[in-house]
N, C-alpha and C positions, 0 to 999 in steps of 0.2 A: 568350042575347044575340043580337040581330039585327044581323049584320055589315053587311048592306046598308043598314039604317036609319042605323047609326052613321057609316058612310062617307059616305052622302048628306048627313047633317047637317053633317059637317065641311066637305065641299065647298061646301055652301050658306052656310057661315058667313063666306065671303069672306076665307079665310085664304090668303095667297099661296103658302106652302110647306107641303105635307102630308107628314109623315114616316110612312110605312106600313111597319112592321116585321113581316115574316112570312117563313117559308121556303116558303110555298105561293104561288109566283109565278103559276102558271097560274090558280089560284082567284082571286087578287087582280085579275088582268087581266080575267077573266070578269065579276067584279063591276063593275069600272070600265066595261067595254064596255056592260054592261046599263044602268048608270046614265046614261051619255052617250047611248045610243040613245033613252032616254026624254026626256032634256033637250034633245036636238038639238045638243049641243056637240061640237066637234071633239076627237078623242082621238088622241094620238101616243105612241109608245113608242120609247125610245132604249136601245140596248145598244152596248157597245164593239165588237161583232162586226158589227152591221148598220147602225149609225147611226140616224138618225131616220126612223121609219116611220109612215105613217098607219094606225092600227089598223083603221079602217073599210074602207079600200081595199087595205091590205096593200102599199102602194107606198112605196119609199124616196124621201124628198124630195130629198136631195142627198147625193152620195157624200162630200162634204167634211165632213159632220156626224158622222163617226165619232169624231173627236177631241173630248174633253170641252169644251175651250174653244170649239171651233167650234160645237157644238150649243147651248151657252149663248148665244153671239152670235146664232145663228139665232133662238132663242126671244126674246131681247131685242129684236131688230129686227122681229119679227112684230107687226103692229098689230091683229091680230084675237083675239077671245076663244077660249080653248082650254085643254085639260088636257094637260100634257106629263109622261109617266111616265118618269123616269130610273131604269133598272134597274141595280142594283149600282153606284151612283155613289159609294159610301162611300169607296173608296180615294183619290178625288180631292178630298175635302172638306178636306184639309189644305193645299191650294194657295191662296195669297192671291188670285190672279187669279180662280179659280173662285168663291171666296167672294164677292168683290166683284161678279162678274157675277150671281150668284144674288141678291145684295142689290139690285142694279139692277133685276132682273126683279120682285122683291117690291115695290119702291117704285113701279113702274109699274102695280101691280095696279088701283088705283082708276081709272086711265085706260083700260086695255085688258082687264082681267079675265082675265089669264093665270095659271093655277095650275100649279105644279110639284109633282109627286108623286115623292118619293124612296122608291123601292121596293127593299128589301133585307132580309136577315135581321138586319142590325145597322147602327146609325148612331151616330156620335159627332158631334153637331151643334156647329159652332163657335159661340162666344158671340155673334159678330156677327149670326148668323142666328136665334138662338133666339127673338127677339122677333117674328119673322115666321112662326114655325112652329107647327103643331099636330100632335100624335102620335096615331096610331090603329093598332090591331092587329086581326088576325083572331082570333076566339075559337077555342079548341080544342073539339072535339066533346064534348058532355056524355055522361052515362051512357046516356041513351036513344038518342042518335045512334050511339054505339059499338055498342050492342046491335043496332041496325038494320043497321049495316055487317057485323057478324058474321053476322046472318041472311041478308043478301044474298050474302055470300061462301059460306055453306053451301048456299044455293039454287043458286048457280053451279056448285058442285062436284057437287050432286045431278043437275043437268041434264047435266053432262058424264059422269056415270057411270050412265046408264040409270035415273035416278030413285031410286037408292039414297039413304037418309037418312044424314046425318052423325050418328054416335053421340056422345052427350053426356048427362051428367046435369046437373040444374039447379044444384047446388052448384058444380061445376067451371066451368060456363058463367058463373055469377055472378063467380067469381074471375077468369076470363079477361077479362071486361068491365072489372072493377075494375083489373086490371093493365095494361090498354090505355089508361087515362086518362093525360092529360098529353102525348099525341101528336097530331100533325096527322091530318086525314082520310086523307091519302095513306099516312102511316105506319101508321095503324090498319088500313087495308085490306091493306097489304103484310104485316104481321105476322099478321093473321087468316088470310090466305091461306096463309102459311107453316105455320101450325099445322094448318089443316084439310086442305090438299092433301097433307100428309105421309102420312096414313093414313086420311083420311076420318073422323077421330074427334077429339074434344076430351076429353082425360083429364088426370089429375093430373101425369103425366110431362111433359106439354107446358109446364107453368107455369115450371119453372126455366129451360128453354131460352128461353121467351118473355121472362122477366126479363133474361136475359143479352143477348138481341137488343135489348131496349128500352134497356138500359144503354148499349150500344154506339152506339145512335142519339143518345142524350141527352148522352153524355160525349164530345162532339166535341173538347174541348180537353185531355182526359187528366188533369184535376185530381182527379176522383173515381176512387177505386179500388174496384172491386166485389170484396168479400171472399167468395169462393166457399165457403171452409171456415169455418164458425162452430164454436162450442164448446157444451158443456153444463156447467152448474154442478157437476154430479156429478163432472166430470173435472178440476176445478181446485182443489178443497179450500177450505173456509172460505166466507165471504160469506153466512152464514146470514141475517143481518138484511137485507142487500140483496136476497136472494132472496125473502124474505117481503114486502118493500116492493114489488118488481116483481110478485109474484103478486097482490097486492091491486089493482093498477092495470091488469093485463093486459086484462081484459074491457072496461074503460072506454076503453082506447086503441083497441080494435078495433070498439067499438060506435058507429056513427055517430049513433045516436039517444040516447046517454047524456045524462042531465041533469047529470052531473058534469063538471068541467073535464077536458079531455083532458090526460094527462100530457105535459109539454114536454121534460124532460130532466134529467140528473143530471151532477154533477161528481165524478170519482173522484180524490181527492188522497191521496198516500201515498208510502211508501218504494219505491224502485226495485226491480224484480224480484219484487214481491209479488202479481202477477196482475191488475193493472188492465186491461191490454190484453186479457187472456183474459176478464175479466169483461165487457168491452164486446162481445166476440164471443159470449159466452154469453147476453147480453141479447137479441141478435138471434135466437140459436138457440132460446132459451126462448120467445120471443114468436112464433116462426115467421115472421120478417121478413127481407128481404134486408138485408145490411150494406154500407153505403157508407163508405169511409174518405176523409176530406178531406185531401189532400196540401197542407198550407199552404205548404211550401217551393216547390212548383210554381207556386202563385198568385203569389208574390213574384218568383220568378226568371224564369219563362217569360213573364210579362206585365208586365214592368217599365214603369211609367208609367201603367198602366191597371188596377192591382190591384183597386181597389174595384169597378169595373164587372164584372170577371171573377169576383170573389167573389159578386156578386149573381147572375150567370149560373149559377155553380156551385150556389148555394143554390136557384135556380129549378129546376135539373135535379134536385136532390134532392127537391124538392116534387113534380116530375113522376113520380118513382119511388115516391112514397108509395102505401101505407104502407111505411115502412122505418125503419131505425136509421142515423143519421148519426154516425159516430165521428170525433172530432178528437183524435188522439193527441198528447200533450205540447203542449197548447194554449198553454202559456206561451211556447213558442218562436215561435209565429206571431202572437200577439195581445198581446204585451207592448208597452209604450209606449217608443219611442225618440225622443230629441231630435235625432237626426242624419239623419232621413230625410224632411225637408221636410213633416212632418205626415202622411205616408202611413200610419204605424201607427195614429194616432188615427182617421183616416178609415176604415181597415179595421175597427178595433174598433167604431166607430160603426155600420158597415154590418152587422156581426154582431149587435150588440145590438138594432138596429132589427128585424132579421129575427126574432130570438128573441121580441121583444115582439109582433110582428104576424103571425107565421106561424099560419095556420089549418089547414094540411095535417097529415096524420098522419105527421109526421117527428119521431122521438124522438131527441134529441141526447144522446150520451154523450161527455163530454170527460174526458180524463185529464191529470193534472199531477203533476209531481214537486217543483216549487219554488214555494211559496206566495208568496215575496217577489217573484217575477217576474210574478205575475198582477195585472192592474189591479183596483182595488177595485170598479169598475163591473161587472165580470164576476162577482164572487163575492158581491155583496150579496144579501140575501134577496129572493126573487121572480124573480131571473134564471133560476135553476135550481129545479126542484122540491125537490131535496135535494143536499147535499154529503156524500159518504161518505168517511170516512178509512180507508184500507187500511194497516193496521199490519203489522209482522212477525207471522208465524203463531204462534199459541200452541201448547202441547204437543200438544193433541188434533189441531189442524190439521196440524201437522208430521207426525204419525203418518199422517194421511190422505194427505198429499202423497207421502210415501215409498211408501205402498201404491199410489197411482195410477201413479207412474212405474215402479214395479216391474212392475205388470201391463202397462203399455204396452210393456215390453220383454220380455214373455213370461216373467217371473219370478214364481213363486207366493209371495205375501207371507207365507203361513203358515210358510215355511221361514226366516223372518228375525225378529229381535228388534226389532220395530217400536217398541215402547215405549222401549227403551234407545237406539235410533237417534234417536228424537225427543227424548229427554232430552239426549243429547250434542250435538245440533245446535241448541241454544238460541241465538237471535240470527240464525239463518240465514233468508234469504228463500226463497220457493218456487223461484225460479230457481237459487239456490245448492244447494238440496236436490236438484233435478233433476241438477245438474252432479255432485254426489256420486255419484249412481247411475251416470251416464254414465261418469265417470272410473274408477269401481270396475270396471265391466264391461270397460273397456279393459285395466285391470290384470289382470283374471282371464284375458282372452284371451292377454295377453303371457306369463302364468305357466302357461298351459294348464290352468286349473282352473276350478271353478264359482264364481260370485259368492257371497260370504260376508259375514257381519256384520263380520268382521275387516277385509276389504278396504274396506268402506264406512267403518268407524271410522277407518282410516288416512287416507282422503280428508278426513274431517271434521277430523282433527287438523291436517292440512296446509293447511286453508283458513282464510284470514283474512276473515271475512264483512264485508259493507258496514257492518253495525251496529258493527263495531270500527273500521274505517277512517274512517268518517264519523260517529262517535258523537255529536259535538257538533251537527252539522247535523240529524241524525235526532231528537235530543232536542228541539231548537228547533222542529222541525216538529210533534212530538207536543204540545209546550206550546201552540202556536198552535191546533192542532186540538181540544184538550181540551174546550173549552166552545163551539166554533163549528161542529162537524161531528157527524155520526152515524157510529158505528163500523159498518163494512161486515160485520164478523164477529160 
């Protein structure tokens, strides 16, 4: 994408107000200065700290133009053609006086040819001004540009270290370039320098630290949580059919040149405590991808009144982290439809559905849900997700496997226990309840100053009333619904 050409085209289209959204303020001003030098137009920049300044001469026009209303009056009263760049003006766009003054300037355009450029990382344009506006953004560097920046950074390091070459193999270098996508030129240069200047090498150990730094840059609003600890399917028990499904699609997800449709995502529906969240983590671990958890509650609570826009920004950040797994836990709590929120829930759901349909980035969505009744039909219809897996209570073999896993995790040798009998006695138990049996029995063993035994675990099983008993009707209804609508994960 040619940013100079695009910006020039918008400025020549006789649009009174140009909305330029970017975090690269310096780069944007350099482009505008270059364009105005060629065209011969006057160029001014306003900031709340300096007021209105002539970019060509670097002189402040009037000290009184620091205040937003004052600078707009100055522009309105100017009878000459020019481009006025208002930097970080977005906090004042909710003032009716400022909106009216901007509209007055826009209406004057045919007479005086004055263009206002609103330059900021983010804008929420009032409806009264939208008719007079055109939006443009600066493109992020492509793979070739990123590779060029990495090479330049390596050359700088080499010159500073008596001609030593930066150590790197092609595979790791390719991964570094891929993981730097979605960042601005300045951010790419900064992270490349951090990796190379650390030890004069680019190796596999640098990649996790790079992803963490990239995540911190992109997740400025704290809605996405980077899950540093993923899982392995061998450590959660069951999920044989889901594992096979993922294995068939792993290469297609990673291959940019595949002729097959890239996998989009799955929904895990099922009984609480049966490992849906662990399966989401294991998907990322199995595919070797970073795992991002979307905190739906933070979107609604932290950004009240602008939820949809912030969901879009969050999804955009996830795209910039691609390739990755995006995990939405208990999706029904965030995207169910409510009649008492002035339509916010419908708009938020629509934003998510649009993204799911249009996303072309390597972001694999894993959503988990416990209550099918709370999920809107639009979210679970065929085609939204690649597959809907039902996670039921573990069967006999899976329960035995879960006992073995949790005993090993707590440094207990499974061969010393009657796993088959424990599995038989714990029928109806979820994976979480089986884990709690082991944990509670270990506490009992410590209290009695003895070793963990089958008897202690049997006592815990007898004293436990599993969810399958407490909520039998609800679980049975969930099974009935899932019977011919979903695929078993086990």
